[in-house]
C-alpha positions as MATLAB code, in Angstrom:
seq = 'MRFLIVGAGALGGYFGGRLLEAKRDVTFLLRPRRAAELDKTGLVIRSRFGDINLPPPPHIFADKIRERFDVVIVACKAFDLEQTMESFAPAVGSETAILPLLNGMRHLDQLAARFGKQHVLGGQCMISAALDQNGTVLHLNDTHALAFGEQDGAHSARVEALALAFSGAGFDAYTSKEILQEMWEKWVFIASAASITCLMRATIGDIVSAGVADLAVALLDECGEVAASNGFAPRQAAIERGRAILSVPGSPLTASMFKDIERGAPIEADHIVGDLLLRSALQTRKQSLLRIAYAHLKAYEARRTREGRLA';
ca = [
      98.231   49.299   89.727;
     101.975   48.015   89.269;
     104.705   50.744   90.121;
     108.369   50.732   88.535;
     110.405   53.085   90.676;
     113.534   53.909   88.612;
     116.191   54.096   91.435;
     116.265   54.051   95.160;
     117.972   57.244   95.793;
     116.715   59.993   97.811;
     113.547   60.565   95.859;
     112.959   57.362   94.355;
     113.577   55.860   97.945;
     111.337   58.024   99.745;
     108.252   58.005   97.772;
     108.891   54.245   96.755;
     109.285   53.470  100.319;
     106.211   55.103  101.259;
     104.326   53.448   98.578;
     105.630   49.987   99.726;
     104.848   50.545  103.261;
     101.415   51.321  102.201;
     101.006   47.820  100.779;
     101.269   49.067   97.008;
     102.675   46.888   94.111;
     106.079   48.458   94.042;
     109.250   47.137   92.204;
     112.467   49.108   91.921;
     114.720   49.244   88.928;
     118.035   49.180   90.556;
     121.760   48.972   89.795;
     123.823   46.126   91.185;
     125.586   48.245   93.859;
     122.502   49.844   95.248;
     120.807   46.533   95.264;
     123.506   44.802   96.990;
     123.291   47.758   99.688;
     119.630   47.333  100.165;
     120.127   43.671  100.580;
     122.387   44.304  103.622;
     120.390   47.337  105.195;
     116.827   47.090  103.907;
     115.193   50.256  102.824;
     115.451   52.636  105.689;
     113.753   56.291  105.773;
     114.259   58.923  108.664;
     111.551   61.423  108.592;
     109.564   63.676  110.727;
     106.515   62.158  109.548;
     107.740   58.700  110.621;
     110.585   56.657  110.233;
     110.309   53.523  108.046;
     112.589   50.362  108.126;
     111.540   47.964  105.413;
     113.206   44.633  104.482;
     115.045   44.441  100.971;
     112.357   45.753   98.527;
     111.338   43.911   95.405;
     113.914   44.881   92.517;
     114.954   44.188   89.106;
     117.726   44.896   86.999;
     117.445   46.333   83.686;
     118.487   43.492   81.633;
     115.804   41.297   83.568;
     112.723   43.223   82.529;
     110.080   40.999   81.023;
     106.819   42.684   81.759;
     105.105   45.842   81.426;
     104.067   48.289   84.424;
     100.953   50.565   84.779;
     103.301   53.337   86.068;
     107.207   54.105   85.771;
     108.120   56.866   88.338;
     111.391   58.426   87.178;
     113.525   60.317   89.826;
     116.843   60.035   88.502;
     119.368   63.102   88.030;
     118.969   64.783   84.753;
     122.248   64.046   83.356;
     121.542   60.396   83.770;
     118.322   60.681   81.901;
     119.330   59.327   78.308;
     120.835   56.043   79.970;
     117.873   55.763   82.256;
     115.424   56.077   79.735;
     117.113   52.906   77.864;
     117.013   50.892   81.228;
     113.459   50.963   81.832;
     112.177   51.211   78.053;
     111.076   47.325   78.132;
     108.767   48.205   81.062;
     106.848   50.629   78.962;
     103.850   49.083   77.269;
     101.076   50.862   75.319;
      99.077   51.757   78.384;
     101.937   52.742   80.685;
     102.053   56.269   82.358;
     105.610   57.734   82.737;
     105.648   60.096   86.017;
     109.010   62.071   85.807;
     110.012   64.034   89.081;
     112.981   65.964   87.536;
     113.326   69.608   87.594;
     113.002   71.712   84.721;
     111.161   70.985   81.633;
     113.908   69.403   79.134;
     113.181   66.070   80.441;
     109.607   66.002   79.095;
     110.862   66.728   75.469;
     113.380   63.812   75.976;
     110.880   61.363   77.365;
     108.181   62.334   74.645;
     110.801   61.965   71.981;
     111.704   58.580   73.252;
     108.411   57.007   74.350;
     105.745   59.255   72.805;
     104.077   62.400   74.531;
     100.942   60.466   75.355;
     102.824   58.249   77.840;
     104.332   61.239   79.674;
     102.492   63.035   82.791;
     103.566   66.322   84.325;
     105.023   65.736   87.843;
     106.860   67.342   90.463;
     107.834   66.993   94.179;
     108.142   69.312   96.775;
     110.754   67.611   99.286;
     114.327   67.925  100.388;
     115.900   64.463  100.863;
     119.317   62.935  100.596;
     121.138   59.600  100.989;
     123.678   59.210  104.018;
     127.041   57.387  103.718;
     125.073   54.200  104.876;
     122.104   54.701  101.975;
     119.600   55.734  104.502;
     117.026   57.890  103.075;
     117.049   61.241  105.125;
     114.013   63.621  104.882;
     115.297   66.989  105.618;
     112.380   69.483  105.634;
     108.729   69.516  106.521;
     107.027   68.774  103.221;
     106.669   65.773  101.113;
     104.280   66.638   98.397;
     103.854   65.270   94.944;
     101.888   66.940   92.258;
     100.893   65.257   89.091;
      98.525   65.664   85.913;
      98.113   65.500   82.271;
     100.191   68.072   80.378;
      97.175   69.480   78.651;
      95.307   69.493   82.195;
      92.641   67.458   80.996;
      90.939   65.040   83.322;
      91.855   61.459   82.744;
      91.274   58.033   84.199;
      94.856   57.324   84.694;
      95.384   60.328   86.554;
      92.268   59.513   88.844;
      93.762   56.063   89.127;
      97.206   57.483   90.406;
      95.486   59.517   92.969;
      93.530   56.561   94.326;
      96.724   54.800   94.610;
      98.502   57.501   96.103;
      95.824   58.346   98.665;
      96.868   57.109  102.008;
     100.418   56.215  101.133;
     102.037   58.364  103.767;
     102.916   61.385  101.573;
     100.842   64.452  100.397;
      99.582   63.903   96.809;
      97.460   65.978   94.900;
      96.268   66.218   90.872;
      96.899   69.384   89.075;
      95.148   70.691   85.980;
      97.891   73.267   85.873;
     100.898   70.991   86.315;
     103.215   72.690   83.605;
     102.598   76.106   85.344;
     103.489   74.690   88.642;
     106.513   72.810   87.170;
     107.964   76.399   85.406;
     107.123   78.069   88.796;
     109.334   75.576   90.693;
     112.016   75.942   87.884;
     112.181   79.621   88.113;
     112.788   79.287   92.032;
     115.361   76.404   91.824;
     117.243   77.968   89.116;
     117.379   81.251   90.926;
     118.214   79.558   94.165;
     120.998   77.305   92.557;
     122.362   80.321   90.701;
     122.973   82.406   93.749;
     123.925   79.967   96.105;
     126.461   78.339   93.637;
     127.544   81.717   92.481;
     128.301   83.106   95.971;
     129.114   79.661   97.521;
     126.960   80.559  100.468;
     123.745   79.890  102.034;
     120.776   82.395  101.624;
     121.433   83.742  105.398;
     125.018   84.503  104.458;
     124.213   86.338  101.070;
     121.546   88.389  103.072;
     124.256   89.199  105.663;
     126.467   90.155  102.981;
     124.105   92.957  102.082;
     123.139   91.323   98.330;
     119.991   89.763   98.735;
     118.790   92.244   95.958;
     121.029   89.765   93.730;
     118.936   86.870   94.546;
     115.841   88.511   93.970;
     117.167   90.123   90.722;
     117.924   86.306   89.603;
     114.367   85.310   90.590;
     112.763   88.101   88.366;
     115.191   87.315   85.314;
     114.073   83.816   85.719;
     110.528   84.655   85.839;
     110.965   86.800   82.400;
     112.109   83.705   80.847;
     109.250   81.911   82.138;
     106.897   84.459   80.995;
     108.313   84.778   77.536;
     107.435   81.062   77.251;
     103.836   81.567   78.191;
     103.912   80.558   81.859;
     104.425   83.786   83.688;
     104.856   83.148   87.365;
     101.671   84.001   89.460;
     101.943   86.618   92.071;
     101.705   84.021   94.990;
     104.881   82.109   93.535;
     106.825   85.465   93.151;
     106.131   86.549   96.775;
     106.838   83.242   98.275;
     110.328   83.214   96.174;
     111.263   86.503   96.930;
     110.570   85.835  100.585;
     112.583   82.527  100.913;
     115.528   84.219   99.248;
     115.672   87.114  101.420;
     115.496   85.482  105.037;
     118.212   86.624  107.564;
     120.095   83.604  108.923;
     118.587   81.106  106.570;
     120.572   77.906  106.345;
     119.071   77.141  102.599;
     121.256   76.233  100.005;
     120.191   74.530   96.437;
     121.099   70.896   96.118;
     123.462   71.753   93.197;
     125.387   73.876   95.836;
     125.819   70.680   97.735;
     126.820   68.713   94.661;
     129.379   71.374   93.997;
     130.854   71.271   97.650;
     131.428   67.652   97.397;
     132.950   67.690   93.870;
     129.840   65.838   92.439;
     128.412   65.928   88.897;
     125.802   68.859   88.728;
     122.570   69.567   86.590;
     124.019   72.575   85.223;
     122.782   72.305   81.579;
     119.234   71.158   82.883;
     118.314   73.830   85.609;
     120.259   76.684   84.335;
     121.537   76.169   80.924;
     118.166   75.246   79.384;
     116.577   78.079   81.078;
     119.000   80.443   79.538;
     118.424   78.633   76.187;
     114.861   79.548   76.431;
     115.569   83.269   76.966;
     115.935   86.044   74.576;
     118.645   87.455   77.407;
     121.114   84.992   76.913;
     123.400   87.429   75.038;
     122.924   90.069   77.367;
     126.228   90.687   79.087;
     124.737   91.747   82.250;
     122.590   88.783   82.667;
     123.080   87.352   86.218;
     121.848   83.869   84.763;
     124.356   84.025   82.225;
     127.155   84.607   84.694;
     125.748   81.983   87.031;
     125.815   79.496   84.243;
     129.389   80.491   83.207;
     130.426   79.635   86.851;
     128.809   76.275   86.656;
     130.378   75.410   83.323;
     133.898   76.364   84.659;
     133.348   74.079   87.709;
     132.427   71.353   85.197;
     135.379   71.948   83.107;
     137.744   71.713   86.254;
     136.094   68.384   87.176;
     136.850   67.086   83.659;
     140.412   68.330   83.811;
     140.871   66.786   87.121;
     139.529   63.534   85.841;
     136.494   63.343   88.220;
     133.998   62.213   85.701;
     131.943   59.856   87.898;
];
């Protein structure tokens, strides 16, 4: 099975690096800047599950793709997806499976519109990772799971083949017959965590110390209402887990979107919070916490644009 990993950032670098270390057939689709960086340093991963120091990995540029791949793993930021789809389009053949690891649900519609729904698997990963200033992939938590499956929950030969390829690759991979349900549950949680930590510009622990953990839980409940209205009500275990995480005293947890704001970077406001709001009957309710959080994020984006920080 031939894999094309779109990008070698934190997620693509981590899972692609693990696959490469396990001797899978992996090629990275890179931009020249990242390719030059990897040519100098190799692909380096620091993780509690074992560090990896690989030589410069096999890679290709978009304008050089001349062949089809069995699987395309997409792990870009949501705001880059339109451009990214065009870059890997020549790699998609009639039998190619596309496995996106983006958050939210909007990307499934975008990928289906571009390539056909039959090509697009549901997928998500449970990991916290980042690139440091040297391009090293830093694994920041104690999970590195990847879930995937057909969107309709059907058993398929390609999902079975993927499971076999991922087996023994150094991360936790599992197939799911309820992948859309799992993706919605993750979306509910990350939208809640992003909304409250960005709105308060604080960690969960600081928010708890301020005596307003109830606001975080209220956001979780509101996001859960949206999921339920779309036919994917979060299961009780997901609700309890989310409430517990958002209420831990002293927790250093912040959303990655908060970290992006802190460093003045682009954010996935429309894809994580805005799209959830669009799918909600609550979007015109003035007291909607989700609406307030989205307004805060859009104000940040407006300031970035005004200051000319478009990259």
